[in-house]
N, C-alpha and C positions, 0 to 999 in steps of 0.2 A: 453630398449626393444622397437622396432619400431611397427607400427600398424599391420603389417602382422604377426609378432611374437605373439602379443597379440591376434589377431584373431585366430591363430592356437592353442594358449594356451586355449582359451575358447572352441574350438572344442574338445579338449581332456580332459577338466576339468570334473571330475565325479560329481561336484556340479551343473553343468549346465544340465538342463533336456534334454531329447532326442528331445522333441518338439522344444525347443529353438535352439538346435544344428542344427536341420533341417532348421530352419529359416536362420541360418548362412551359411549353405551349399548352400542355394538358391542364395546367393550373391557372391559365390566364383569367378565368372568371372567379377565382378563389383568392380574393385580396388578402384574407387573413393568412392563408398559407404562404402567399408571396411575401407578406410582411415578415412572417416567422423565419422564412428561409434567407431573407435579404436585409433585415433591419440592422444587422451588424455583420462584421467579419468574424468568423470563428477565431477566437483569440488564441494566439500562440502565447501561452503564459509560461510560468515557471515549471509547470508540470507537462508542458508540451500542448498537444491538442486533445480535446475530447468533445464529442458531439454526436448528434443523430446522423446516420448515414443518409445521404441524399444529394441532390444537385442544388447548389446555392452557396452564397458566401458564408452562411451560418450553418454549414453542414460539413460532415466528413465525406470527401470525395477525392478523386485523383488530382483535382486542381488545387484544393486546399492542402492536401498532403504533399504534393510536389512543390507547391509554393514554400511550405515550411522547409522542405528538404533543400530547395535552392538557396534559401537564406542560410541554412546550416552549412551548405557547401561553400558559399561565399566566405563564411567565417573560417572554416577549416583551411581554405586556400590562403587566407590572410595569415593563418598560423603555420603555414607550410606543413600541414598534417596529411597531405594527400597520400604519401607512401605508407604512413602508419595505418591508415584505413579506418573503416567503420564496421562494427559487428551489427548484424540485424537479426532479430527474432520476431516471431509472430505467434498469436494464439489461435484458437478455434473459431473466432467470431466471423460473421459475415464480412467479406472483403479483406480480411486480414492478410491472406496470402497475396492477393492482388496489390494491396497497398504496399506490402513489403517489397514486392518486385519492382513497382514503380519507383519506390524510394531508392532501391539499389541502383537502378539504371539512371536515375537523375544524378546521383552521386558519381557514378562511373563517367557520365558525360562531362562532368567537371574535373575529370582526371583523378578521382578519389577511389582508391581500392575499397571493395566491400567484401565482407565475410558473412554470407547469409546462410542461416541454418537450413538444412535440406528438408526439414518438416517442422511442425510446430514444437515450441519449447517453452518452459517456464521462464518468467521474467528473471528470477534469481540466477538462472544459468546464463542469461544474456549478460548480466552484471559480471559474473565470473569470467565469461569469455572475453569481455573487454580487457580485463586485467591480464588474462592468460596470453592473449594475442598481442598485447601492447598497443591496442588501438587508441586513436585519439578520441573516439566517441563510439557510442552505441545507440541503437534505436530499437524499441520494441513496439509492435503494433498490437495494442490491447486497450480495452475499456474496462479492464478489471472485472468488477462485479456488477456493472451496469446492466440494464435490460438489453435484450437482443438487438434492438434498433440502434444501439450506440456502438461506436468504435473510438479508438484513441491512438495517440502517437506520443511516446515518451522518449525523451532524449537523455542520454547518459554521457558523462565526460570520462576522461582518461583514467580516473581513479575507480571507475565502475559505479559511481553514484549519479543520481539524477542531477542535472545542472543546478548550480547555486550561484549566488552573487560572486563576482560581477559577470561571470560567463553568461548566465541566463539573460541578463539585460542586453548584453552585447549581441547575442544570437537573436533575441527578439527584435532588436533594432534592424538587423540584417533582413529578417523575415518581413518586417513592416515596410522596408524600403522597396520591396517588390510590388509594383502596382500594375504591371503589364504581364499577363499570363504568357504572352508569346516569348518572354525572356527566359522562361523556365526550360532548362536543357534536358534532353533525354537522348538515348541511343538504343540500338537493338541489342538484345541479349547476346546474340552471336558475336557481334563486334566487340562487346565488352569482355566476353570470355577470351576471344582471340588476343586481345590486348593485355590479358592478365589482370584486368580490373575487377571482374566478377568472379568471386571464389565461393565455393560451397564449403560449409563446415558441418560436422556431425559427430560421429562416433568418438573421434579423438578427444573432443571437448567433453562429451558425455562421460567418458571413462575418467578423465582427470577430475571432473566435478564430483562424481560418485566417490572416487578415492579420497578426495579432500574431505567429504562429509564423514566418511568412515573413521577418519582420524579424530573426529570430534566426539566420538563415543567416550563417555567417562567411566562407565562400569560395564564392560563387556561380560564380566563374570555373571552379573545379574541376568543378562540376556541369555547366556548359555544355560543357566539353571532353569529359566522359566520359558524358554522358547517354544516348548510344546504346550504350555499351560495358558499362555496369553492368547486371547482371541481378539482380533482387530477387524473392525469394519471400516472400509474406506470408500469415499466417492470423490472423483475429480470434478463432479458437476459438469460433465461434457467438455472439460477443458484439457489442460496440458499436463496435469500432475500424474496421470495414471502410470505411465511407463517408468519415470524416475522413482516414484514412490514404491511401486512394486519391486523395482530392482534394489533399492537401498535396503528395504526391509528384509528381503530375501538374503542379500549378501551379508548383513550383520547377524542373521540367524533366525528371524521370526518365521514360524512355520504355518501359522493359522491366520492368514490375511484374506478377508472376504471383500471383494470389490463389488459394489452395487451394479449388477449387470445392465440395468436400464440406463445407467448414467456413465458407463465406462467409455463408450465411443465418443470422440470429439464431435460436437454438433453445435454450430453457431445459433441455431434456433432455440437451444435450451428447452427441448420439448417437455421435460418432466418437472420443470420449476417455473414459477412466474418470473423470477429473475435469479441469477446464479450467485446469491450472496450467502456465504457461510455464517453470517450473523443472523440470518432469518431462520427461525425454527422450521418454517414450511419447506426449506431446502433440504431438511433432514428427514422428511416423511418416509421415503423409501429406505434410507439408510437405517432408520430406527426399526422399521419393520423387519429388515434383515438381521439387525442386532438382536432382536428378541427371539428370532428363530434359532440363531446359532449361539445365544447366550454370550454375547461379546462383552469384553471388559471395557472397551473404549471404541468410540465412534468418531470418525474424523472426516472432514470435508475441506478440500481446497477450493478457492475461487478459480475461474477459468485460466488465469495466468499463473496460478499456484504461488503467489507471493503471500497469501494469507491462509489462516487455518481456523476453522470452526471445530468445536469439540463438545461431545457428550460423554459422560462417564457413568458407569453403573454404580448405583447405591445398592449394595448387596442386602441391606436391611429391609428395603422396601421392594427391591426388584425393578425399580424405575430408573430411567436414564435422566441425568441432570445436565442441563446445558451450562457450560462454562463460558463466561464472556471473555473479552480480550484481556482484561485486567487479571482475571483469575488464572487463565492460562499463562499469562506473562509472569505473574508472581510465583506460580507453582514451578515453572521452569527455572526462574531465578534462584529460588530456594534449593531446588534439586541440584543444579549445576554447581552452585557455590558450596553446598554441604558436601557433595561428592568430592570436589576438588580439595576441600579442607581435609576430608577423611583420607584421601589417598596422597596427600602431601604435595599437590600440584597447584595450590592456590597461591598466586604470586603476591609479593608484598605491594606491588604497584597495580593491583587489579582494579578494574573500573567496570561499572554498569551504567548504561545510558537509557533514559526514558524520555518521553515527551511531557510537557507541562500539564497535558490533560489526562495523563495516566495516573495510576493509583499511588497514593502516598505510602501504601504498604511496602512498596519497593524501597523507599527510604529506610524503613525499619529493617528490612532484610539486609541491605547494604551495610548498615551500621552493625548488625549482628556479626557479619563476616569480615568486618573491617576493610571493606572495599570502597573506593571513592564513587559517589553517585553524581552523575551529570544529568541535568535536565535541559531540554531544548524545545524549540517550537515544533508544532505538529508537522509531520512529514518526515519520512525516513531519510530524505536527502540531508536534513539538518543533523540527524544522528551521524550519517556518513561524514559530514563536515567535521564533527568532533573527532571521529576516528582518524581522519586525515591529519587533523591538528596534532594528535598524539604522535603519529609517524614523523611529521615534520619537526617535532620537538624531541628528537632522539628517543622516541618510544618512551616518553615520560610515564605514560600509563599503558597497560595492556588491557584492551577491551575484551571482556569475557562474554558479555551478553548485552543485547540491546532489544528494546521492544517498544511498541506503542499500543494504546488501548484498542485500536481498530484492527485487532486480530493479526498483527504482524510482528515478527521478531527475527533475530538472527543470532546464532551461536557463533562466536568468533568473528572473524573479519574476512572470510574467503570471498564474500560478495559484499556489496555496499548498498543493498536494498533488502527488503523483507524477504525471507526465504521460507516458504511454506513446506518445502521438502525436508529441510533440516529440522523444522519444527515437528513434523510428523515423526521423524526418526527419534528425536530426543524425548518426545512425549511418550512414545511406545517404550523406549528404554526406561523412563521414569515409572511407567505403569508396571513394567517387569520388576523393577527394584522394590517398589512398595508392595507388590503382591508377594514377593519373596519374603517380605517382612510382615505378612498377614494383613495388609491394608489395600484399599482401593485408592484411586486418585481423589475421590470425594472425601474419604477418611483423612487423607493427608491435607486436603484443603481446610478441613475443620480443625485439624491439629494446628495449622498455621494461624487460624483465627484465634484459637485459645492462647497461642504463644505470643502473638503480636498485637491482638485487638481486632475487633470486628470492623474491618475496612470494607466499605461498600460504595460502589460507584454506579452512576447511570448517566444516560444522555437522552435528550430528545431533540428532534429537529423539525423545522417548519419549512415546507417546500413552497416557494413562491416563484412561479415561472414567468419568463418573458421580461420585457422592458419594465412593465409595471411592478412585477415582483422584485426586480433588482432595486427599484426605487424604495419599495417598502422595507427591504432588508437594510438599505442604507439609513433610512429613517430610524429603525430600531437601534442600530449601532450608535447613531448620533444621540438618541435619547438616553441610552445607557451611559454614553461617554460624558454627556453634559449634565446629567442628573443621576450620579451614581448612588445606589442604595446604601444606607448606613447599616441596615440589617437585612439578612436573607434567611427566611425561616426563623428559627430560634437563635441563630448565630449572629453575633456582631461582626461587621466587616472590619478587619484589622488593617488591611491595605488593599489598594487598587493598583494593579499593574496594567498600564496602557502601552501595549507593545507597538502601537503606531507612533506614539511620541517617545517610546523607549524609556518611560519613566514609571517608577513604582512610588506611589504616594502612601506614606504611613499615616493612617487616620488618627492614631494615638499620639504620635510625636509631631506630626506635620512635616517630617523630613521626607525629602525626595531622593531616591537613588536610581541608578541606571539598571535596566533589565539585563544589560550585557549580552543582548541577543539582537539579531537583525530586526529591522522594522517589519511589522506585520499587523494586519487589522484584527487584533485580538485583545479582549479585555479579560483580566484574571482577578478574581476576588479571593484574597486569603481571608478565611473566616476563623473564628476562635475554635479551640478544641480539635485542631487538625482537620477541619472541614474546609471545603473550597468550592468555587464555582467559576466556570470559564465560558465565554461566548465568542464565537467566530463565524463569519460566513464561510461556507465551503468553497474550496478553490476549484472543484471539479463539477459540482452540481448546483442547481439553483436553490440552495438551502441556507438557512441560518441554523447553526448548531449550538446547543447548550449542554455543557458537561458539568458534572457535580460529583462530589465525593464527601463521605463522612467517616468518622471513627467513633463507634459507640461500644457499650458494654455487652450488647447482644445483637444478633442479626435482626430481631424484631424492632429494636430501637433504631438501628441503622436504617432499615427500610422505611420506618415511619418518618424519620428526619429527612431522608432523601426526598420523600414525597412532598414534604413541607417546602423544601428548597425549590422543587420543580413548580409547585403551585405559585410560589413567590415570583419566579422568573417568567412564568407564562403570562403574568399581568402585562409584561412589557411587549408581549406579542399580540395583545388584543387590539 
């Protein structure tokens, strides 16, 4: 069925409301818009749904959301998980509250209990709630850091992690099997409440979550000594992080926390930023203005669902604020946590750290320094969570101390099974207190780590190619790289090529092939000489192809120069 046929089908479908049909009639003369809305179904992938809000098969709306929910419900019923129930959270985005309500009532109509937060909450707290309540699944309505016109729908399983193989494929099959919107069930909220199916959650889970985070502090003494001296600027970027961040910082002792007033209130329009991404320096404009006024030591920003953290730290020598990327924050926290645990005698013999393959090789050096086992996995925190679950299933063979990925996400411990921007704020403020107590800023400590381990530097760039044509271009780029792999990238010889789609690593020097020992994924990884590397993958959530790279050199200037050379080499494939 082509896009025009799908468009007309929705115009005549009794399951589509009259109001929504009117919206469709308003675009009858705009074929380009019709094509974009209907050229495909919004794909329920391994990360759930994510797309532009609007009416159409390729849009986020109550029909695509409840279709996904009905598929999930069918799967839960097959697993006899109705009584265990599903936890549901939502962020501050347009339609998040409405989509979460529609989701709950669809599940309820299928006889499945729901536990819906009474107001917006961070994604990591949803992951925590699934585990606390013993739910079979969890759902959070969020599009993370995407622009305001987007929303999304993420599914979690019983371990509190986003769904992985084989569960993801099985749920996707159930969703794809729904072709008739009239088969999607719903019921009234009143009836659902009367039957004990629709349940609200709130303070009791908040309290348990905050109490759990407080137990992850590794040097309370440093906070106690510096609580009046450390100045923290924080922004939730109009999202969910404000209340839990202020609460945890206050309860562990910090006294000087300044929240950006213009960005404190939840607002799905994100009026003060072009898009609410803590990776983007422009998102920090107001926070940095406030930081300079109050002379802050550290400036922090969560994305709207508060699973990620962006950071600026003060360089006292210049008075300027320096942006940390995800790798810098990730490695600074790894060094801090492991060094503190070693110092206070709580570093376990079976300790482990987990990162993704596109994250910094500096982590490998830190893990070696503290004699903890390092595990690497595919991009996406669900893959980190899968390794943690494996530890538990194997009689706690390893104790996971810390996990992170370069895209500004980490977790200390295992209380949740997704990135936790709230615990990241807490621990980074604790680290700032500790290093200030010892006469250093976080920037000083970062430079000390470079001197200790080597000048590791990473970067990435991406190319956005929208629509059906863009998807084809991305496919062609991956095919070219796969079929004609480079023998050199920049000044570095390619030692091996890992094709995670075929799950084979080919060693260019020996000709030997070994397994990636990781799930199948459309990713190419080039191991280069001198601890350099490069990786290419299409985004799973946006119409982008992403290029990641890293080097280790004798100075930051050399590292930056060689990174640029790698980038220039890889851009040729995108021409």
